[in-house]
C-alpha positions in Angstrom: 195.2 -4.0 -3.6 194.3 -6.1 -6.5 190.6 -7.1 -7.2 191.5 -10.8 -6.8 192.9 -10.3 -3.3 189.8 -8.2 -2.3 187.4 -11.0 -3.5 189.3 -13.6 -1.6 189.3 -11.6 1.6 185.5 -10.9 1.3 184.9 -14.6 0.6 186.9 -15.6 3.7 185.1 -13.1 5.9 181.7 -14.5 4.6 182.8 -18.0 5.4 183.9 -17.0 8.9 180.5 -15.3 9.5 178.6 -18.3 8.4 180.7 -20.5 10.7 180.1 -18.1 13.6 176.3 -18.1 12.9 176.3 -21.9 12.7 178.1 -22.1 16.0 175.6 -19.7 17.6 172.7 -21.8 16.3 174.4 -25.0 17.5 175.0 -23.4 20.9 171.4 -22.3 21.1 170.2 -25.8 20.3 172.6 -27.1 22.9 171.2 -24.8 25.6 167.6 -25.7 24.6 168.4 -29.4 24.8 170.1 -28.9 28.1 167.2 -26.8 29.4 164.8 -29.5 28.2 166.8 -32.2 29.9 167.0 -30.3 33.1 163.3 -29.6 33.0 162.6 -33.3 32.3 164.9 -34.4 35.2 163.3 -31.8 37.5 159.8 -33.0 36.7 160.7 -36.6 36.9 162.8 -36.6 40.1 162.4 -33.3 41.9 159.0 -31.6 41.6 155.9 -32.0 39.5 152.5 -30.2 39.2 149.3 -32.1 39.7 145.6 -31.1 39.5 143.2 -32.3 42.2 140.4 -34.1 40.3 138.0 -35.0 43.1 136.8 -33.7 46.5 138.1 -36.5 48.7 140.6 -34.1 50.3 138.2 -31.2 50.7 138.3 -28.7 52.2 142.1 -28.9 52.4 142.3 -29.5 48.7 139.4 -29.1 46.4 138.5 -30.9 43.1 136.1 -29.4 40.6 133.6 -27.5 42.6 131.1 -24.6 42.9 132.2 -21.5 44.7 129.1 -20.5 46.6 128.1 -17.5 48.7 125.0 -18.0 50.9 122.3 -15.7 49.4 120.9 -15.2 53.0 123.8 -14.7 55.3 126.7 -14.1 52.9 128.9 -17.0 54.2 131.3 -18.2 51.4 131.8 -22.0 51.0 132.5 -24.6 48.3 130.3 -27.4 47.1 131.4 -30.5 45.1 130.7 -30.5 41.4 131.1 -34.3 41.3 132.8 -34.6 37.9 136.4 -34.3 36.9 135.6 -32.6 33.5 134.6 -29.0 34.0 132.3 -27.7 31.2 132.6 -24.2 29.7 129.0 -23.2 30.5 126.8 -22.8 33.6 125.2 -26.0 35.0 122.4 -26.7 37.4 123.4 -27.5 41.0 121.9 -30.6 42.4 118.4 -29.6 43.9 118.1 -29.4 47.6 121.7 -30.3 48.4 124.0 -27.3 49.1 123.5 -26.0 52.6 125.2 -23.1 54.2 127.5 -24.4 57.0 126.7 -21.4 59.1 123.0 -20.5 58.9 121.7 -23.8 57.5 120.1 -22.2 54.4 119.4 -24.7 51.6 120.2 -23.2 48.1 117.0 -22.8 46.0 116.4 -25.4 43.4 117.3 -24.4 39.8 120.4 -22.5 40.9 122.8 -22.4 37.9 126.4 -21.3 37.8 129.8 -22.4 36.3 131.9 -24.9 38.3 135.5 -24.1 39.1 138.5 -26.3 38.3 140.3 -28.2 41.1 143.3 -26.9 42.9 146.7 -27.2 41.2 149.5 -28.3 43.5 153.3 -28.9 43.5 154.5 -32.3 44.7 158.0 -32.8 46.0 159.0 -36.1 44.4 161.6 -38.6 45.7 161.7 -37.0 49.1 160.7 -40.3 50.6 163.9 -41.8 49.1 165.8 -39.9 51.7 163.3 -39.2 54.5 160.7 -41.4 56.2 157.1 -40.3 55.6 155.5 -38.7 58.7 152.0 -39.0 60.1 149.6 -36.5 58.7 151.7 -35.8 55.6 149.6 -35.2 52.4 151.0 -37.7 50.0 150.6 -38.5 46.3 150.8 -42.2 45.4 149.9 -44.7 42.7 146.5 -46.2 43.2 147.2 -49.8 44.3 144.2 -51.1 42.4 144.9 -49.1 39.2 148.6 -48.1 39.3 148.2 -45.9 36.2 146.2 -43.5 38.4 147.6 -41.0 40.9 145.8 -40.6 44.2 146.3 -38.0 47.0 145.4 -38.6 50.7 146.7 -38.0 54.1 149.1 -40.5 55.6 147.7 -41.9 58.8 149.8 -44.9 59.8 153.2 -46.3 59.0 154.9 -49.7 58.7 154.6 -51.9 61.8 151.8 -49.8 63.4 148.3 -50.8 64.5 145.7 -48.2 63.4 142.1 -48.0 64.7 139.4 -45.4 64.2 137.3 -44.8 67.4 134.6 -42.2 67.4 136.2 -40.3 64.5 139.7 -40.1 66.1 142.8 -42.0 65.0 144.5 -44.3 67.4 148.0 -45.7 66.7 149.1 -48.7 68.8 146.2 -47.9 71.2 147.1 -44.2 71.8 145.3 -41.3 70.2 147.2 -39.7 67.3 147.0 -35.9 67.8 147.1 -33.6 64.8 149.8 -30.9 64.7 148.6 -27.4 65.4 148.8 -26.1 61.8 147.0 -29.2 60.4 144.3 -28.9 63.0 143.7 -25.3 62.0 143.0 -26.4 58.4 140.6 -29.2 59.5 138.1 -27.2 61.6 134.6 -27.1 60.1 132.2 -24.3 60.7 129.0 -25.2 62.7 127.8 -21.6 63.3 129.2 -18.1 63.0 127.1 -15.3 64.5 128.5 -12.6 62.3 126.6 -14.0 59.3 122.9 -13.1 59.9 120.2 -14.1 57.3 118.4 -11.2 55.6 115.1 -13.1 55.2 114.8 -15.2 58.4 111.1 -15.8 57.7 111.9 -18.2 54.8 111.4 -21.9 55.7 114.7 -23.1 54.1 116.9 -23.0 57.2 117.2 -26.7 58.0 113.5 -27.0 57.1 112.2 -24.1 59.2 112.5 -20.3 59.5 115.6 -19.0 61.0 115.9 -18.0 64.7 118.9 -17.1 66.8 120.2 -20.6 67.8 121.7 -19.3 71.1 119.0 -19.2 73.8 118.9 -18.3 77.5 118.4 -20.9 80.1 115.5 -20.1 82.4 116.2 -17.0 84.4 119.2 -15.8 82.3 119.3 -12.3 80.9 121.7 -12.3 77.9 120.7 -9.7 75.4 121.1 -11.1 71.8 120.8 -7.7 70.2 123.0 -5.6 72.5 124.6 -3.6 69.7 123.0 -5.2 66.7 122.3 -8.9 66.1 126.0 -9.8 66.0 126.8 -8.7 69.5 125.5 -10.3 72.7 125.4 -8.3 75.9 124.9 -8.8 79.7 124.5 -6.5 82.6 124.3 -8.2 86.0 125.7 -8.4 89.5 129.3 -9.8 89.4 128.2 -12.8 91.5 125.1 -13.6 89.4 126.0 -16.1 86.6 123.9 -16.1 83.5 124.0 -18.9 81.0 123.0 -19.3 77.3 123.2 -22.4 75.2 123.4 -23.4 71.5 120.2 -25.1 70.4 120.8 -27.6 67.6 117.0 -27.8 67.0 117.3 -24.2 65.6 120.9 -24.2 64.1 123.2 -26.7 62.4 123.8 -29.8 64.5 127.0 -31.6 65.3 126.4 -34.6 62.9 129.7 -36.2 62.2 128.9 -36.6 58.4 127.8 -33.0 57.9 130.1 -31.4 55.5 129.2 -28.3 53.4 131.2 -29.7 50.5 128.9 -32.8 50.2 125.1 -33.2 49.7 123.5 -32.3 53.0 120.1 -33.9 53.0 120.9 -37.3 54.5 123.6 -36.4 57.1 121.7 -35.3 60.2 121.8 -36.9 63.6 124.3 -39.4 65.1 127.0 -40.2 65.2 128.0 -36.8 66.6 131.3 -35.1 66.6 132.1 -33.9 70.1 135.6 -32.4 69.4 134.6 -28.7 69.3 136.0 -25.2 69.5 134.1 -22.2 70.7 135.5 -18.7 70.4 134.5 -15.0 70.8 135.8 -11.6 71.6 134.8 -9.9 74.9 134.9 -6.4 76.3 135.7 -6.8 80.0 136.9 -3.3 81.1 133.6 -2.0 82.6 133.2 -4.0 85.8 134.2 -7.0 87.9 132.8 -10.3 86.7 133.2 -13.7 85.0 133.1 -15.0 81.5 133.5 -18.6 80.3 132.6 -21.4 77.9 131.2 -24.8 78.6 131.0 -27.9 76.4 130.4 -31.6 76.8 131.7 -34.9 75.5 129.8 -38.1 76.1 128.5 -37.7 79.7 131.2 -35.3 80.9 131.0 -31.6 81.0 133.9 -29.2 80.8 134.0 -25.5 81.4 136.8 -22.9 81.2 136.4 -19.4 82.6 138.1 -16.2 83.7 137.3 -14.3 86.9 138.3 -10.7 86.5 138.5 -7.6 88.8 139.4 -4.0 88.2 142.6 -3.4 90.1 142.3 0.4 90.3 145.4 1.1 88.2 144.1 2.3 84.9 142.9 0.1 82.2 143.9 -3.3 83.7 142.3 -6.3 85.3 143.4 -9.0 87.7 142.4 -12.2 86.1 142.3 -15.9 87.2 141.9 -18.7 84.6 140.6 -22.2 85.3 139.3 -25.4 83.7 137.0 -27.8 85.5 134.9 -30.9 84.7 131.8 -32.6 85.9 131.0 -36.3 85.4 127.3 -37.3 85.0 126.0 -34.2 86.7 128.3 -34.3 89.7 129.8 -31.1 91.1 132.5 -29.5 89.0 136.1 -30.1 90.1 139.1 -28.1 89.0 141.5 -29.7 86.5 143.9 -26.8 86.3 144.0 -23.2 87.5 146.4 -20.3 86.7 147.4 -18.0 89.5 145.9 -14.4 89.2 147.8 -12.2 86.8 147.5 -8.6 85.9 146.2 -8.2 82.3 145.9 -5.1 80.2 142.4 -4.8 78.8 141.4 -4.1 75.2 138.1 -3.5 73.6 138.1 -7.1 72.2 139.9 -9.8 74.1 140.0 -13.3 72.4 138.4 -16.2 74.3 138.5 -19.7 72.9 138.0 -23.1 74.4 138.9 -26.3 72.5 138.3 -30.0 73.3 140.1 -31.9 70.6 142.1 -35.2 70.5 141.7 -35.6 74.3 143.2 -32.2 75.0 141.5 -29.1 76.6 143.0 -25.8 75.5 141.7 -22.5 76.9 143.0 -19.2 75.5 142.4 -15.8 77.0 144.3 -13.0 75.2 147.9 -14.2 75.2 147.4 -16.5 78.1 146.9 -20.3 77.5 145.8 -23.1 79.8 146.3 -26.8 78.6 145.1 -30.0 80.1 145.8 -33.5 78.8 143.0 -35.9 79.4 145.1 -38.9 78.4 145.8 -40.9 75.3 143.7 -44.1 75.7 140.2 -44.4 74.1 138.4 -44.2 77.5 140.4 -41.1 78.7 137.5 -38.8 77.9 134.8 -41.2 79.2 133.0 -44.2 77.9 132.8 -43.8 74.1 129.3 -43.0 72.9 128.9 -41.2 69.6 125.1 -41.1 70.1 125.3 -38.5 72.9 125.0 -35.1 71.3 127.5 -32.5 72.7 126.4 -29.3 74.4 127.8 -25.8 74.1 127.2 -23.0 76.6 128.5 -19.5 77.2 128.2 -18.0 80.7 129.2 -14.8 82.5 128.4 -12.1 85.0 129.1 -8.4 85.3 128.9 -6.1 82.3 129.9 -7.9 79.1 129.8 -7.5 75.3 130.6 -10.5 73.2 131.2 -10.4 69.4 132.5 -12.7 66.6 130.9 -15.7 68.3 131.6 -19.0 66.4 131.4 -22.7 66.9 133.6 -25.2 64.9 134.0 -29.0 65.0 136.9 -31.2 64.2 137.2 -33.6 61.3 135.5 -37.0 62.0 136.8 -40.1 60.4 133.8 -42.3 59.6 133.7 -46.1 59.5 131.3 -47.2 56.7 130.7 -50.8 55.9 132.2 -52.4 52.8 130.1 -53.7 49.9 130.0 -57.2 51.3 128.5 -55.8 54.6 131.8 -56.2 56.5 133.3 -53.6 58.7 135.8 -51.3 57.0 139.5 -51.6 57.7 140.7 -50.0 61.0 137.1 -49.5 62.3 136.3 -49.7 66.0 137.2 -53.1 67.5 138.8 -54.1 64.1 142.4 -52.6 64.4 144.5 -52.9 61.2 148.1 -54.0 61.6 150.5 -52.8 59.0 153.4 -54.9 57.8 156.8 -53.8 56.5 156.7 -51.1 53.8 152.9 -50.7 54.2 151.1 -47.4 54.8 147.5 -46.5 55.7 145.9 -43.4 54.1 142.6 -41.5 54.6 141.0 -38.5 52.8 140.1 -35.3 54.8 136.6 -35.5 53.3 136.0 -38.7 55.2 132.3 -39.2 54.3 133.1 -39.0 50.6 136.6 -40.5 50.3 137.6 -43.9 48.8 140.7 -44.7 50.8 142.4 -47.4 52.8 139.2 -48.1 54.8 137.4 -49.4 51.7 140.0 -50.9 49.4 138.7 -54.5 49.5 140.7 -55.8 46.5 144.4 -56.7 46.4 146.7 -54.2 44.8 148.3 -54.8 41.5 152.1 -55.2 41.4 154.6 -54.2 38.8 154.2 -57.6 37.1 150.4 -57.1 36.7 149.6 -59.6 39.4 147.5 -58.8 42.5 150.3 -59.1 45.1 149.6 -56.2 47.6 147.0 -57.0 50.3 143.8 -54.8 50.5 143.8 -51.6 52.4 147.4 -50.5 52.1 149.7 -48.3 50.0 153.1 -50.1 49.4 156.2 -48.0 49.8 157.1 -48.6 46.1 153.9 -46.7 45.1 154.7 -43.5 47.0 155.2 -40.6 44.5 155.9 -37.7 46.8 154.7 -35.1 49.3 152.2 -32.3 48.4 153.8 -29.0 49.4 152.1 -26.0 47.8 148.9 -24.9 46.1 150.3 -22.8 43.3 147.1 -22.2 41.3 143.9 -22.4 43.3 140.5 -22.0 41.6 140.4 -18.5 40.2 137.9 -15.8 39.2 136.2 -14.7 36.0 136.7 -11.2 34.7 133.5 -9.2 35.4 132.0 -9.3 32.0 128.4 -7.9 31.6 125.9 -10.7 32.3 124.0 -9.7 29.2 127.1 -10.5 27.1 127.4 -14.0 28.7 123.7 -14.7 28.2 123.9 -13.7 24.5 127.0 -15.8 23.8 125.5 -18.8 25.7 122.2 -18.5 23.7 124.1 -18.6 20.4 126.8 -21.0 21.3 124.8 -24.0 20.2 124.5 -22.7 16.6 127.6 -20.5 16.2 131.1 -21.9 16.8 132.6 -18.4 17.3 130.0 -17.6 20.0 130.9 -20.9 21.7 134.6 -20.0 21.7 133.8 -16.5 22.9 131.6 -17.8 25.7 134.4 -20.2 26.8 136.9 -17.2 26.9 134.6 -15.0 29.0 133.8 -17.8 31.3 137.4 -18.9 31.9 138.6 -18.4 35.4 142.0 -17.0 34.5 142.4 -14.7 37.5 144.0 -16.8 40.3 142.7 -16.4 43.9 146.1 -15.3 45.3 144.7 -15.4 48.9 144.3 -19.2 48.5 147.9 -19.9 47.4 149.2 -21.8 50.4 151.6 -24.3 51.8 150.2 -27.8 52.5 151.3 -28.7 56.0 152.5 -32.2 56.8 153.1 -34.2 59.9 155.1 -32.9 62.9 153.0 -34.6 65.6 153.6 -36.9 68.6 153.7 -40.2 66.7 156.4 -39.1 64.1 
């Protein structure tokens, strides 16, 4: 082969290679542009990530906050930071405000720690173009007063409905709106958990006094509050001799409707009271015949749920009979519902729980459940009176051991007055009727949420004019449904405290130290246990 032909062949191969390389580069750019466009379309029309800036939806979704652990009893809880911008250094917590929701211990003044960022969530966009929003959905929407802002609240009422807040509950068209089970589980607030015992009860920082066991015997009762350590209550009595203990709110946290561990606690004691409660414990029943039960009150009506149990002589089993009864204004108790005796295998710890929420009584004993519907109208549970403090009692007979005793209360939607002194929207005796394409939303952290109750100005329309009436979210401003917390507030790496102190001390003079302090303070380890779905509405009114 001649040299000329060889040169031409090599030149042709080089040209072909350059063309192939150019085609590969062009193909790569084409895929990158396609991927970018798909990502843009996905973000714009399918799903988008948002960060929760404030605490109006706490504890369901948290904004910037402090992650606290009570130095006395060890109960973990969150407290609002109060600002959207989280600094990269420790800050002082507001003096006298954080209070343990279990033992009532006020955090000492001068406590300093780094705040955590708000939860990061995924929002399913455009879902409401195909499906109607449901009651109790957690929705993202454009703030009607400032449409450039995104808000997140819980959807309470839909177009054409009349909504009213009565004693903390939601009523739609005159009937109570009951929360679905999964949502209700998220909204329970701790009042007391007996597993968390203070290590220095003599300190006078437990609701302004030294700590004492808030459960007390009524006169003549013989419950032992230290039967197997301070977290286990015991009783030994005749099977026919009932002994009663009660929860004393003068010693423990009360049922104040505005008490919320996430918010400042100093000014939220006393009425109105939340009387939708849950009491639960585990009981050992396999030693003798007897009775064990729970009592609670709402307004001037008392309810009690109990189990009578007998050894049936066939191994580790009991014959049990469950019942729920009520007493109005001190009259004799009358049965509401009773389950026929059943044979129940016993375990060392059998779960008992009694719940009075949204005008429903629910009594659970192991895997058995009794339910009683009190009715849906506002007076179904008696004459409404939020100034009557509820009572909690535990009673029993025979040989019993009770553990993991806890009291919780339901969310309570408050009805504050507006700036002009007028009643807020949808308050008692001021029902709010929604028109076409209008929605009513509330925050889960009701005492600290700016929502439909308090929007006194008209909403701004697309043309910049105030065209939407106060108190509503227009359908056009719905962005989507919150579905998942993908990045909850995380943890710091366990750097030596001396290192952090040194870097903080020098961060004001040395930029490198400031950067290093930011790096060691960054909460880059996600709390995987708090990654969770955000449940929406599946309740009666949907």
